[in-house]
mmCIF file of the N, C-alpha and C atoms, coordinates in Angstrom:
data_MODEL
# 
_entry.id   MODEL 
# 
loop_
_atom_site.group_PDB 
_atom_site.id 
_atom_site.type_symbol 
_atom_site.label_atom_id 
_atom_site.label_alt_id 
_atom_site.label_comp_id 
_atom_site.label_asym_id 
_atom_site.label_entity_id 
_atom_site.label_seq_id 
_atom_site.pdbx_PDB_ins_code 
_atom_site.Cartn_x 
_atom_site.Cartn_y 
_atom_site.Cartn_z 
_atom_site.occupancy 
_atom_site.B_iso_or_equiv 
_atom_site.pdbx_formal_charge 
_atom_site.auth_seq_id 
_atom_site.auth_comp_id 
_atom_site.auth_asym_id 
_atom_site.auth_atom_id 
_atom_site.pdbx_PDB_model_num 
ATOM 1   N N  . MET A 1 1  ? 19.965  27.954 -2.758 1.00 0.00 ? 1  MET A N  1 
ATOM 2   C CA . MET A 1 1  ? 20.944  27.083 -2.124 1.00 0.00 ? 1  MET A CA 1 
ATOM 3   C C  . MET A 1 1  ? 20.249  26.384 -0.955 1.00 0.00 ? 1  MET A C  1 
ATOM 4   N N  . ASN A 1 2  ? 20.243  25.059 -1.001 1.00 0.00 ? 2  ASN A N  1 
ATOM 5   C CA . ASN A 1 2  ? 19.589  24.314 0.063  1.00 0.00 ? 2  ASN A CA 1 
ATOM 6   C C  . ASN A 1 2  ? 20.559  24.070 1.226  1.00 0.00 ? 2  ASN A C  1 
ATOM 7   N N  . ARG A 1 3  ? 20.063  23.411 2.229  1.00 0.00 ? 3  ARG A N  1 
ATOM 8   C CA . ARG A 1 3  ? 20.844  23.255 3.456  1.00 0.00 ? 3  ARG A CA 1 
ATOM 9   C C  . ARG A 1 3  ? 22.132  22.462 3.262  1.00 0.00 ? 3  ARG A C  1 
ATOM 10  N N  . PRO A 1 4  ? 22.136  21.316 2.588  1.00 0.00 ? 4  PRO A N  1 
ATOM 11  C CA . PRO A 1 4  ? 23.412  20.585 2.414  1.00 0.00 ? 4  PRO A CA 1 
ATOM 12  C C  . PRO A 1 4  ? 24.456  21.396 1.639  1.00 0.00 ? 4  PRO A C  1 
ATOM 13  N N  . GLU A 1 5  ? 24.002  22.173 0.662  1.00 0.00 ? 5  GLU A N  1 
ATOM 14  C CA . GLU A 1 5  ? 24.959  23.009 -0.084 1.00 0.00 ? 5  GLU A CA 1 
ATOM 15  C C  . GLU A 1 5  ? 25.540  24.102 0.806  1.00 0.00 ? 5  GLU A C  1 
ATOM 16  N N  . ARG A 1 6  ? 24.705  24.678 1.651  1.00 0.00 ? 6  ARG A N  1 
ATOM 17  C CA . ARG A 1 6  ? 25.208  25.711 2.570  1.00 0.00 ? 6  ARG A CA 1 
ATOM 18  C C  . ARG A 1 6  ? 26.203  25.120 3.553  1.00 0.00 ? 6  ARG A C  1 
ATOM 19  N N  . GLU A 1 7  ? 25.875  23.934 4.089  1.00 0.00 ? 7  GLU A N  1 
ATOM 20  C CA . GLU A 1 7  ? 26.791  23.283 5.031  1.00 0.00 ? 7  GLU A CA 1 
ATOM 21  C C  . GLU A 1 7  ? 28.116  22.957 4.352  1.00 0.00 ? 7  GLU A C  1 
ATOM 22  N N  . ALA A 1 8  ? 28.062  22.498 3.121  1.00 0.00 ? 8  ALA A N  1 
ATOM 23  C CA . ALA A 1 8  ? 29.289  22.191 2.385  1.00 0.00 ? 8  ALA A CA 1 
ATOM 24  C C  . ALA A 1 8  ? 30.100  23.461 2.137  1.00 0.00 ? 8  ALA A C  1 
ATOM 25  N N  . ALA A 1 9  ? 29.419  24.549 1.810  1.00 0.00 ? 9  ALA A N  1 
ATOM 26  C CA . ALA A 1 9  ? 30.131  25.819 1.591  1.00 0.00 ? 9  ALA A CA 1 
ATOM 27  C C  . ALA A 1 9  ? 30.787  26.295 2.878  1.00 0.00 ? 9  ALA A C  1 
ATOM 28  N N  . VAL A 1 10 ? 30.097  26.152 3.982  1.00 0.00 ? 10 VAL A N  1 
ATOM 29  C CA . VAL A 1 10 ? 30.670  26.560 5.277  1.00 0.00 ? 10 VAL A CA 1 
ATOM 30  C C  . VAL A 1 10 ? 31.864  25.685 5.615  1.00 0.00 ? 10 VAL A C  1 
ATOM 31  N N  . ARG A 1 11 ? 31.764  24.391 5.363  1.00 0.00 ? 11 ARG A N  1 
ATOM 32  C CA . ARG A 1 11 ? 32.907  23.497 5.645  1.00 0.00 ? 11 ARG A CA 1 
ATOM 33  C C  . ARG A 1 11 ? 34.118  23.865 4.796  1.00 0.00 ? 11 ARG A C  1 
ATOM 34  N N  . ARG A 1 12 ? 33.886  24.192 3.520  1.00 0.00 ? 12 ARG A N  1 
ATOM 35  C CA . ARG A 1 12 ? 34.997  24.607 2.657  1.00 0.00 ? 12 ARG A CA 1 
ATOM 36  C C  . ARG A 1 12 ? 35.657  25.880 3.183  1.00 0.00 ? 12 ARG A C  1 
ATOM 37  N N  . ILE A 1 13 ? 34.849  26.823 3.602  1.00 0.00 ? 13 ILE A N  1 
ATOM 38  C CA . ILE A 1 13 ? 35.404  28.073 4.124  1.00 0.00 ? 13 ILE A CA 1 
ATOM 39  C C  . ILE A 1 13 ? 36.191  27.819 5.408  1.00 0.00 ? 13 ILE A C  1 
ATOM 40  N N  . MET A 1 14 ? 35.657  26.954 6.274  1.00 0.00 ? 14 MET A N  1 
ATOM 41  C CA . MET A 1 14 ? 36.331  26.695 7.550  1.00 0.00 ? 14 MET A CA 1 
ATOM 42  C C  . MET A 1 14 ? 37.588  25.852 7.375  1.00 0.00 ? 14 MET A C  1 
ATOM 43  N N  . ASP A 1 15 ? 37.649  25.036 6.314  1.00 0.00 ? 15 ASP A N  1 
ATOM 44  C CA . ASP A 1 15 ? 38.839  24.223 6.073  1.00 0.00 ? 15 ASP A CA 1 
ATOM 45  C C  . ASP A 1 15 ? 39.997  25.024 5.503  1.00 0.00 ? 15 ASP A C  1 
ATOM 46  N N  . GLN A 1 16 ? 39.718  26.173 4.959  1.00 0.00 ? 16 GLN A N  1 
ATOM 47  C CA . GLN A 1 16 ? 40.790  26.998 4.399  1.00 0.00 ? 16 GLN A CA 1 
ATOM 48  C C  . GLN A 1 16 ? 41.657  27.555 5.530  1.00 0.00 ? 16 GLN A C  1 
ATOM 49  N N  . ALA A 1 17 ? 42.899  27.846 5.195  1.00 0.00 ? 17 ALA A N  1 
ATOM 50  C CA . ALA A 1 17 ? 43.801  28.439 6.179  1.00 0.00 ? 17 ALA A CA 1 
ATOM 51  C C  . ALA A 1 17 ? 43.342  29.871 6.469  1.00 0.00 ? 17 ALA A C  1 
ATOM 52  N N  . PRO A 1 18 ? 43.420  30.297 7.726  1.00 0.00 ? 18 PRO A N  1 
ATOM 53  C CA . PRO A 1 18 ? 43.000  31.669 8.036  1.00 0.00 ? 18 PRO A CA 1 
ATOM 54  C C  . PRO A 1 18 ? 43.907  32.680 7.341  1.00 0.00 ? 18 PRO A C  1 
ATOM 55  N N  . SER A 1 19 ? 43.318  33.762 6.903  1.00 0.00 ? 19 SER A N  1 
ATOM 56  C CA . SER A 1 19 ? 44.099  34.776 6.216  1.00 0.00 ? 19 SER A CA 1 
ATOM 57  C C  . SER A 1 19 ? 44.943  35.546 7.239  1.00 0.00 ? 19 SER A C  1 
ATOM 58  N N  . SER A 1 20 ? 46.079  36.024 6.786  1.00 0.00 ? 20 SER A N  1 
ATOM 59  C CA . SER A 1 20 ? 46.959  36.744 7.700  1.00 0.00 ? 20 SER A CA 1 
ATOM 60  C C  . SER A 1 20 ? 46.510  38.193 7.829  1.00 0.00 ? 20 SER A C  1 
ATOM 61  N N  . VAL A 1 21 ? 46.747  38.751 8.997  1.00 0.00 ? 21 VAL A N  1 
ATOM 62  C CA . VAL A 1 21 ? 46.377  40.125 9.294  1.00 0.00 ? 21 VAL A CA 1 
ATOM 63  C C  . VAL A 1 21 ? 47.629  40.975 9.199  1.00 0.00 ? 21 VAL A C  1 
ATOM 64  N N  . PRO A 1 22 ? 47.568  42.118 8.543  1.00 0.00 ? 22 PRO A N  1 
ATOM 65  C CA . PRO A 1 22 ? 48.742  42.973 8.459  1.00 0.00 ? 22 PRO A CA 1 
ATOM 66  C C  . PRO A 1 22 ? 49.183  43.431 9.854  1.00 0.00 ? 22 PRO A C  1 
ATOM 67  N N  . PRO A 1 23 ? 50.495  43.477 10.117 1.00 0.00 ? 23 PRO A N  1 
ATOM 68  C CA . PRO A 1 23 ? 50.957  43.818 11.463 1.00 0.00 ? 23 PRO A CA 1 
ATOM 69  C C  . PRO A 1 23 ? 50.611  45.242 11.883 1.00 0.00 ? 23 PRO A C  1 
ATOM 70  N N  . GLU A 1 24 ? 50.542  46.179 10.936 1.00 0.00 ? 24 GLU A N  1 
ATOM 71  C CA . GLU A 1 24 ? 50.226  47.559 11.327 1.00 0.00 ? 24 GLU A CA 1 
ATOM 72  C C  . GLU A 1 24 ? 48.755  47.718 11.715 1.00 0.00 ? 24 GLU A C  1 
ATOM 73  N N  . LEU A 1 25 ? 47.931  46.739 11.360 1.00 0.00 ? 25 LEU A N  1 
ATOM 74  C CA . LEU A 1 25 ? 46.512  46.806 11.687 1.00 0.00 ? 25 LEU A CA 1 
ATOM 75  C C  . LEU A 1 25 ? 46.285  46.688 13.189 1.00 0.00 ? 25 LEU A C  1 
ATOM 76  N N  . HIS A 1 26 ? 47.124  45.909 13.864 1.00 0.00 ? 26 HIS A N  1 
ATOM 77  C CA . HIS A 1 26 ? 46.966  45.698 15.301 1.00 0.00 ? 26 HIS A CA 1 
ATOM 78  C C  . HIS A 1 26 ? 47.083  47.016 16.054 1.00 0.00 ? 26 HIS A C  1 
ATOM 79  N N  . ASP A 1 27 ? 48.073  47.828 15.756 1.00 0.00 ? 27 ASP A N  1 
ATOM 80  C CA . ASP A 1 27 ? 48.247  49.099 16.450 1.00 0.00 ? 27 ASP A CA 1 
ATOM 81  C C  . ASP A 1 27 ? 47.053  50.028 16.226 1.00 0.00 ? 27 ASP A C  1 
ATOM 82  N N  . GLU A 1 28 ? 46.556  50.052 15.005 1.00 0.00 ? 28 GLU A N  1 
ATOM 83  C CA . GLU A 1 28 ? 45.405  50.901 14.696 1.00 0.00 ? 28 GLU A CA 1 
ATOM 84  C C  . GLU A 1 28 ? 44.164  50.449 15.457 1.00 0.00 ? 28 GLU A C  1 
ATOM 85  N N  . VAL A 1 29 ? 43.962  49.149 15.526 1.00 0.00 ? 29 VAL A N  1 
ATOM 86  C CA . VAL A 1 29 ? 42.792  48.611 16.231 1.00 0.00 ? 29 VAL A CA 1 
ATOM 87  C C  . VAL A 1 29 ? 42.894  48.900 17.718 1.00 0.00 ? 29 VAL A C  1 
ATOM 88  N N  . VAL A 1 30 ? 44.077  48.743 18.301 1.00 0.00 ? 30 VAL A N  1 
ATOM 89  C CA . VAL A 1 30 ? 44.259  49.024 19.725 1.00 0.00 ? 30 VAL A CA 1 
ATOM 90  C C  . VAL A 1 30 ? 44.008  50.510 19.998 1.00 0.00 ? 30 VAL A C  1 
ATOM 91  N N  . ARG A 1 31 ? 44.491  51.377 19.133 1.00 0.00 ? 31 ARG A N  1 
ATOM 92  C CA . ARG A 1 31 ? 44.296  52.817 19.322 1.00 0.00 ? 31 ARG A CA 1 
ATOM 93  C C  . ARG A 1 31 ? 42.814  53.176 19.252 1.00 0.00 ? 31 ARG A C  1 
ATOM 94  N N  . ARG A 1 32 ? 42.122  52.643 18.240 1.00 0.00 ? 32 ARG A N  1 
ATOM 95  C CA . ARG A 1 32 ? 40.697  52.942 18.101 1.00 0.00 ? 32 ARG A CA 1 
ATOM 96  C C  . ARG A 1 32 ? 39.884  52.360 19.254 1.00 0.00 ? 32 ARG A C  1 
ATOM 97  N N  . GLY A 1 33 ? 40.240  51.156 19.671 1.00 0.00 ? 33 GLY A N  1 
ATOM 98  C CA . GLY A 1 33 ? 39.520  50.538 20.790 1.00 0.00 ? 33 GLY A CA 1 
ATOM 99  C C  . GLY A 1 33 ? 39.692  51.331 22.071 1.00 0.00 ? 33 GLY A C  1 
ATOM 100 N N  . GLY A 1 34 ? 40.915  51.810 22.319 1.00 0.00 ? 34 GLY A N  1 
ATOM 101 C CA . GLY A 1 34 ? 41.140  52.636 23.504 1.00 0.00 ? 34 GLY A CA 1 
ATOM 102 C C  . GLY A 1 34 ? 40.337  53.926 23.444 1.00 0.00 ? 34 GLY A C  1 
ATOM 103 N N  . ARG A 1 35 ? 40.275  54.516 22.268 1.00 0.00 ? 35 ARG A N  1 
ATOM 104 C CA . ARG A 1 35 ? 39.498  55.750 22.105 1.00 0.00 ? 35 ARG A CA 1 
ATOM 105 C C  . ARG A 1 35 ? 38.014  55.480 22.353 1.00 0.00 ? 35 ARG A C  1 
ATOM 106 N N  . MET A 1 36 ? 37.527  54.356 21.829 1.00 0.00 ? 36 MET A N  1 
ATOM 107 C CA . MET A 1 36 ? 36.111  54.024 22.043 1.00 0.00 ? 36 MET A CA 1 
ATOM 108 C C  . MET A 1 36 ? 35.818  53.819 23.518 1.00 0.00 ? 36 MET A C  1 
ATOM 109 N N  . LEU A 1 37 ? 36.707  53.138 24.217 1.00 0.00 ? 37 LEU A N  1 
ATOM 110 C CA . LEU A 1 37 ? 36.496  52.925 25.652 1.00 0.00 ? 37 LEU A CA 1 
ATOM 111 C C  . LEU A 1 37 ? 36.518  54.235 26.420 1.00 0.00 ? 37 LEU A C  1 
ATOM 112 N N  . ARG A 1 38 ? 37.437  55.137 26.068 1.00 0.00 ? 38 ARG A N  1 
ATOM 113 C CA . ARG A 1 38 ? 37.487  56.432 26.754 1.00 0.00 ? 38 ARG A CA 1 
ATOM 114 C C  . ARG A 1 38 ? 36.216  57.227 26.494 1.00 0.00 ? 38 ARG A C  1 
ATOM 115 N N  . ARG A 1 39 ? 35.732  57.216 25.256 1.00 0.00 ? 39 ARG A N  1 
ATOM 116 C CA . ARG A 1 39 ? 34.502  57.945 24.937 1.00 0.00 ? 39 ARG A CA 1 
ATOM 117 C C  . ARG A 1 39 ? 33.306  57.352 25.670 1.00 0.00 ? 39 ARG A C  1 
ATOM 118 N N  . ARG A 1 40 ? 33.227  56.029 25.708 1.00 0.00 ? 40 ARG A N  1 
ATOM 119 C CA . ARG A 1 40 ? 32.113  55.379 26.405 1.00 0.00 ? 40 ARG A CA 1 
ATOM 120 C C  . ARG A 1 40 ? 32.155  55.709 27.888 1.00 0.00 ? 40 ARG A C  1 
ATOM 121 N N  . ARG A 1 41 ? 33.348  55.666 28.483 1.00 0.00 ? 41 ARG A N  1 
ATOM 122 C CA . ARG A 1 41 ? 33.495  55.977 29.898 1.00 0.00 ? 41 ARG A CA 1 
ATOM 123 C C  . ARG A 1 41 ? 33.110  57.428 30.171 1.00 0.00 ? 41 ARG A C  1 
ATOM 124 N N  . ALA A 1 42 ? 33.537  58.351 29.296 1.00 0.00 ? 42 ALA A N  1 
ATOM 125 C CA . ALA A 1 42 ? 33.186  59.762 29.462 1.00 0.00 ? 42 ALA A CA 1 
ATOM 126 C C  . ALA A 1 42 ? 31.680  59.966 29.321 1.00 0.00 ? 42 ALA A C  1 
ATOM 127 N N  . ALA A 1 43 ? 31.065  59.276 28.369 1.00 0.00 ? 43 ALA A N  1 
ATOM 128 C CA . ALA A 1 43 ? 29.616  59.404 28.185 1.00 0.00 ? 43 ALA A CA 1 
ATOM 129 C C  . ALA A 1 43 ? 28.867  58.882 29.411 1.00 0.00 ? 43 ALA A C  1 
ATOM 130 N N  . LEU A 1 44 ? 29.319  57.770 29.958 1.00 0.00 ? 44 LEU A N  1 
ATOM 131 C CA . LEU A 1 44 ? 28.662  57.239 31.154 1.00 0.00 ? 44 LEU A CA 1 
ATOM 132 C C  . LEU A 1 44 ? 28.837  58.176 32.339 1.00 0.00 ? 44 LEU A C  1 
ATOM 133 N N  . ARG A 1 45 ? 30.020  58.745 32.508 1.00 0.00 ? 45 ARG A N  1 
ATOM 134 C CA . ARG A 1 45 ? 30.227  59.696 33.605 1.00 0.00 ? 45 ARG A CA 1 
ATOM 135 C C  . ARG A 1 45 ? 29.343  60.922 33.424 1.00 0.00 ? 45 ARG A C  1 
ATOM 136 N N  . LEU A 1 46 ? 29.235  61.416 32.195 1.00 0.00 ? 46 LEU A N  1 
ATOM 137 C CA . LEU A 1 46 ? 28.376  62.565 31.924 1.00 0.00 ? 46 LEU A CA 1 
ATOM 138 C C  . LEU A 1 46 ? 26.919  62.224 32.223 1.00 0.00 ? 46 LEU A C  1 
ATOM 139 N N  . MET A 1 47 ? 26.485  61.028 31.834 1.00 0.00 ? 47 MET A N  1 
ATOM 140 C CA . MET A 1 47 ? 25.114  60.618 32.096 1.00 0.00 ? 47 MET A CA 1 
ATOM 141 C C  . MET A 1 47 ? 24.837  60.573 33.590 1.00 0.00 ? 47 MET A C  1 
ATOM 142 N N  . TRP A 1 48 ? 25.744  59.974 34.368 1.00 0.00 ? 48 TRP A N  1 
ATOM 143 C CA . TRP A 1 48 ? 25.552  59.905 35.814 1.00 0.00 ? 48 TRP A CA 1 
ATOM 144 C C  . TRP A 1 48 ? 25.566  61.293 36.443 1.00 0.00 ? 48 TRP A C  1 
ATOM 145 N N  . PHE A 1 49 ? 26.449  62.175 35.961 1.00 0.00 ? 49 PHE A N  1 
ATOM 146 C CA . PHE A 1 49 ? 26.487  63.532 36.489 1.00 0.00 ? 49 PHE A CA 1 
ATOM 147 C C  . PHE A 1 49 ? 25.178  64.258 36.206 1.00 0.00 ? 49 PHE A C  1 
ATOM 148 N N  . LEU A 1 50 ? 24.642  64.125 34.975 1.00 0.00 ? 50 LEU A N  1 
ATOM 149 C CA . LEU A 1 50 ? 23.383  64.776 34.641 1.00 0.00 ? 50 LEU A CA 1 
ATOM 150 C C  . LEU A 1 50 ? 22.223  64.209 35.455 1.00 0.00 ? 50 LEU A C  1 
ATOM 151 N N  . MET A 1 51 ? 22.220  62.905 35.687 1.00 0.00 ? 51 MET A N  1 
ATOM 152 C CA . MET A 1 51 ? 21.170  62.310 36.517 1.00 0.00 ? 51 MET A CA 1 
ATOM 153 C C  . MET A 1 51 ? 21.261  62.824 37.951 1.00 0.00 ? 51 MET A C  1 
ATOM 154 N N  . PHE A 1 52 ? 22.482  62.942 38.478 1.00 0.00 ? 52 PHE A N  1 
ATOM 155 C CA . PHE A 1 52 ? 22.664  63.466 39.826 1.00 0.00 ? 52 PHE A CA 1 
ATOM 156 C C  . PHE A 1 52 ? 22.218  64.919 39.898 1.00 0.00 ? 52 PHE A C  1 
ATOM 157 N N  . ALA A 1 53 ? 22.598  65.731 38.896 1.00 0.00 ? 53 ALA A N  1 
ATOM 158 C CA . ALA A 1 53 ? 22.210  67.141 38.871 1.00 0.00 ? 53 ALA A CA 1 
ATOM 159 C C  . ALA A 1 53 ? 20.691  67.277 38.773 1.00 0.00 ? 53 ALA A C  1 
ATOM 160 N N  . ALA A 1 54 ? 20.043  66.442 37.976 1.00 0.00 ? 54 ALA A N  1 
ATOM 161 C CA . ALA A 1 54 ? 18.588  66.482 37.872 1.00 0.00 ? 54 ALA A CA 1 
ATOM 162 C C  . ALA A 1 54 ? 17.940  66.105 39.200 1.00 0.00 ? 54 ALA A C  1 
ATOM 163 N N  . GLY A 1 55 ? 18.498  65.129 39.884 1.00 0.00 ? 55 GLY A N  1 
ATOM 164 C CA . GLY A 1 55 ? 17.973  64.745 41.198 1.00 0.00 ? 55 GLY A CA 1 
ATOM 165 C C  . GLY A 1 55 ? 18.106  65.871 42.211 1.00 0.00 ? 55 GLY A C  1 
ATOM 166 N N  . VAL A 1 56 ? 19.263  66.514 42.225 1.00 0.00 ? 56 VAL A N  1 
ATOM 167 C CA . VAL A 1 56 ? 19.465  67.632 43.144 1.00 0.00 ? 56 VAL A CA 1 
ATOM 168 C C  . VAL A 1 56 ? 18.520  68.773 42.805 1.00 0.00 ? 56 VAL A C  1 
ATOM 169 N N  . ALA A 1 57 ? 18.371  69.076 41.516 1.00 0.00 ? 57 ALA A N  1 
ATOM 170 C CA . ALA A 1 57 ? 17.461  70.147 41.110 1.00 0.00 ? 57 ALA A CA 1 
ATOM 171 C C  . ALA A 1 57 ? 16.024  69.826 41.521 1.00 0.00 ? 57 ALA A C  1 
ATOM 172 N N  . PHE A 1 58 ? 15.613  68.577 41.390 1.00 0.00 ? 58 PHE A N  1 
ATOM 173 C CA . PHE A 1 58 ? 14.267  68.196 41.799 1.00 0.00 ? 58 PHE A CA 1 
ATOM 174 C C  . PHE A 1 58 ? 14.086  68.348 43.297 1.00 0.00 ? 58 PHE A C  1 
ATOM 175 N N  . VAL A 1 59 ? 15.061  67.923 44.073 1.00 0.00 ? 59 VAL A N  1 
ATOM 176 C CA . VAL A 1 59 ? 14.949  68.033 45.528 1.00 0.00 ? 59 VAL A CA 1 
ATOM 177 C C  . VAL A 1 59 ? 14.885  69.493 45.947 1.00 0.00 ? 59 VAL A C  1 
ATOM 178 N N  . VAL A 1 60 ? 15.708  70.341 45.358 1.00 0.00 ? 60 VAL A N  1 
ATOM 179 C CA . VAL A 1 60 ? 15.685  71.773 45.688 1.00 0.00 ? 60 VAL A CA 1 
ATOM 180 C C  . VAL A 1 60 ? 14.341  72.376 45.300 1.00 0.00 ? 60 VAL A C  1 
ATOM 181 N N  . TRP A 1 61 ? 13.838  72.042 44.105 1.00 0.00 ? 61 TRP A N  1 
ATOM 182 C CA . TRP A 1 61 ? 12.538  72.559 43.685 1.00 0.00 ? 61 TRP A CA 1 
ATOM 183 C C  . TRP A 1 61 ? 11.431  72.082 44.619 1.00 0.00 ? 61 TRP A C  1 
ATOM 184 N N  . ALA A 1 62 ? 11.456  70.806 44.981 1.00 0.00 ? 62 ALA A N  1 
ATOM 185 C CA . ALA A 1 62 ? 10.413  70.265 45.846 1.00 0.00 ? 62 ALA A CA 1 
ATOM 186 C C  . ALA A 1 62 ? 10.472  70.900 47.237 1.00 0.00 ? 62 ALA A C  1 
ATOM 187 N N  . ALA A 1 63 ? 11.673  71.190 47.720 1.00 0.00 ? 63 ALA A N  1 
ATOM 188 C CA . ALA A 1 63 ? 11.794  71.802 49.040 1.00 0.00 ? 63 ALA A CA 1 
ATOM 189 C C  . ALA A 1 63 ? 11.305  73.246 49.029 1.00 0.00 ? 63 ALA A C  1 
ATOM 190 N N  . THR A 1 64 ? 11.486  73.955 47.940 1.00 0.00 ? 64 THR A N  1 
ATOM 191 C CA . THR A 1 64 ? 11.064  75.360 47.900 1.00 0.00 ? 64 THR A CA 1 
ATOM 192 C C  . THR A 1 64 ? 9.614   75.508 47.454 1.00 0.00 ? 64 THR A C  1 
ATOM 193 N N  . ALA A 1 65 ? 9.143   74.749 46.494 1.00 0.00 ? 65 ALA A N  1 
ATOM 194 C CA . ALA A 1 65 ? 7.786   74.898 45.974 1.00 0.00 ? 65 ALA A CA 1 
ATOM 195 C C  . ALA A 1 65 ? 6.768   74.135 46.814 1.00 0.00 ? 65 ALA A C  1 
ATOM 196 N N  . ARG A 1 66 ? 7.182   73.099 47.476 1.00 0.00 ? 66 ARG A N  1 
ATOM 197 C CA . ARG A 1 66 ? 6.319   72.238 48.296 1.00 0.00 ? 66 ARG A CA 1 
ATOM 198 C C  . ARG A 1 66 ? 5.038   71.874 47.539 1.00 0.00 ? 66 ARG A C  1 
ATOM 199 N N  . PRO A 1 67 ? 5.158   71.104 46.449 1.00 0.00 ? 67 PRO A N  1 
ATOM 200 C CA . PRO A 1 67 ? 3.992   70.791 45.609 1.00 0.00 ? 67 PRO A CA 1 
ATOM 201 C C  . PRO A 1 67 ? 2.978   69.874 46.294 1.00 0.00 ? 67 PRO A C  1 
ATOM 202 N N  . TRP A 1 68 ? 3.318   69.266 47.399 1.00 0.00 ? 68 TRP A N  1 
ATOM 203 C CA . TRP A 1 68 ? 2.406   68.367 48.080 1.00 0.00 ? 68 TRP A CA 1 
ATOM 204 C C  . TRP A 1 68 ? 1.423   69.124 48.975 1.00 0.00 ? 68 TRP A C  1 
ATOM 205 N N  . VAL A 1 69 ? 1.679   70.434 49.223 1.00 0.00 ? 69 VAL A N  1 
ATOM 206 C CA . VAL A 1 69 ? 0.786   71.230 50.055 1.00 0.00 ? 69 VAL A CA 1 
ATOM 207 C C  . VAL A 1 69 ? -0.320  71.807 49.184 1.00 0.00 ? 69 VAL A C  1 
ATOM 208 N N  . GLU A 1 70 ? -1.553  71.694 49.666 1.00 0.00 ? 70 GLU A N  1 
ATOM 209 C CA . GLU A 1 70 ? -2.687  72.211 48.903 1.00 0.00 ? 70 GLU A CA 1 
ATOM 210 C C  . GLU A 1 70 ? -2.697  73.732 49.007 1.00 0.00 ? 70 GLU A C  1 
ATOM 211 N N  . PRO A 1 71 ? -2.822  74.415 47.874 1.00 0.00 ? 71 PRO A N  1 
ATOM 212 C CA . PRO A 1 71 ? -2.830  75.883 47.934 1.00 0.00 ? 71 PRO A CA 1 
ATOM 213 C C  . PRO A 1 71 ? -4.103  76.387 48.610 1.00 0.00 ? 71 PRO A C  1 
ATOM 214 N N  . PRO A 1 72 ? -4.030  77.559 49.223 1.00 0.00 ? 72 PRO A N  1 
ATOM 215 C CA . PRO A 1 72 ? -5.235  78.086 49.885 1.00 0.00 ? 72 PRO A CA 1 
ATOM 216 C C  . PRO A 1 72 ? -6.324  78.391 48.853 1.00 0.00 ? 72 PRO A C  1 
ATOM 217 N N  . SER A 1 73 ? -7.537  78.247 49.282 1.00 0.00 ? 73 SER A N  1 
ATOM 218 C CA . SER A 1 73 ? -8.666  78.481 48.389 1.00 0.00 ? 73 SER A CA 1 
ATOM 219 C C  . SER A 1 73 ? -8.831  79.977 48.163 1.00 0.00 ? 73 SER A C  1 
ATOM 220 N N  . GLU A 1 74 ? -9.005  80.349 46.916 1.00 0.00 ? 74 GLU A N  1 
ATOM 221 C CA . GLU A 1 74 ? -9.185  81.753 46.579 1.00 0.00 ? 74 GLU A CA 1 
ATOM 222 C C  . GLU A 1 74 ? -10.556 82.009 45.961 1.00 0.00 ? 74 GLU A C  1 
ATOM 223 N N  . THR A 1 75 ? -11.451 81.053 46.021 1.00 0.00 ? 75 THR A N  1 
ATOM 224 C CA . THR A 1 75 ? -12.759 81.216 45.378 1.00 0.00 ? 75 THR A CA 1 
ATOM 225 C C  . THR A 1 75 ? -13.761 81.899 46.290 1.00 0.00 ? 75 THR A C  1 
ATOM 226 N N  . THR A 1 76 ? -13.637 81.768 47.592 1.00 0.00 ? 76 THR A N  1 
ATOM 227 C CA . THR A 1 76 ? -14.573 82.417 48.518 1.00 0.00 ? 76 THR A CA 1 
ATOM 228 C C  . THR A 1 76 ? -13.821 83.430 49.345 1.00 0.00 ? 76 THR A C  1 
ATOM 229 N N  . PRO A 1 77 ? -14.446 84.521 49.667 1.00 0.00 ? 77 PRO A N  1 
ATOM 230 C CA . PRO A 1 77 ? -13.756 85.519 50.493 1.00 0.00 ? 77 PRO A CA 1 
ATOM 231 C C  . PRO A 1 77 ? -13.601 85.007 51.917 1.00 0.00 ? 77 PRO A C  1 
ATOM 232 N N  . PRO A 1 78 ? -12.608 85.494 52.616 1.00 0.00 ? 78 PRO A N  1 
ATOM 233 C CA . PRO A 1 78 ? -12.442 85.065 54.000 1.00 0.00 ? 78 PRO A CA 1 
ATOM 234 C C  . PRO A 1 78 ? -13.593 85.611 54.865 1.00 0.00 ? 78 PRO A C  1 
ATOM 235 N N  . LEU A 1 79 ? -13.936 84.827 55.872 1.00 0.00 ? 79 LEU A N  1 
ATOM 236 C CA . LEU A 1 79 ? -15.039 85.210 56.770 1.00 0.00 ? 79 LEU A CA 1 
ATOM 237 C C  . LEU A 1 79 ? -14.445 85.992 57.949 1.00 0.00 ? 79 LEU A C  1 
ATOM 238 N N  . THR A 1 80 ? -14.428 87.301 57.795 1.00 0.00 ? 80 THR A N  1 
ATOM 239 C CA . THR A 1 80 ? -13.934 88.150 58.880 1.00 0.00 ? 80 THR A CA 1 
ATOM 240 C C  . THR A 1 80 ? -15.020 89.118 59.316 1.00 0.00 ? 80 THR A C  1 
ATOM 241 N N  . GLY A 1 81 ? -14.998 89.524 60.576 1.00 0.00 ? 81 GLY A N  1 
ATOM 242 C CA . GLY A 1 81 ? -15.961 90.497 61.093 1.00 0.00 ? 81 GLY A CA 1 
ATOM 243 C C  . GLY A 1 81 ? -17.334 89.923 61.398 1.00 0.00 ? 81 GLY A C  1 
ATOM 244 N N  . TRP A 1 82 ? -17.502 88.723 61.743 1.00 0.00 ? 82 TRP A N  1 
ATOM 245 C CA . TRP A 1 82 ? -18.775 88.130 62.109 1.00 0.00 ? 82 TRP A CA 1 
ATOM 246 C C  . TRP A 1 82 ? -19.128 88.490 63.489 1.00 0.00 ? 82 TRP A C  1 
# 
């Protein structure tokens, strides 16, 4: 199908009257959409809570472990009694 044929087919489809939607479909779509929004909102809240908990856990670990401090050298014995 070349371009003019496709354009003609699209024009025929667009010139047709729109099909009617069953009235009970609207309620179902609204219900499903609300459920999707609630799930998305809950997932985002859970994600933010987990990110906050991970941040707090990192800060607590960093404060107790102090990874930026160099550990004392254990390869040579201490020089005592000179």
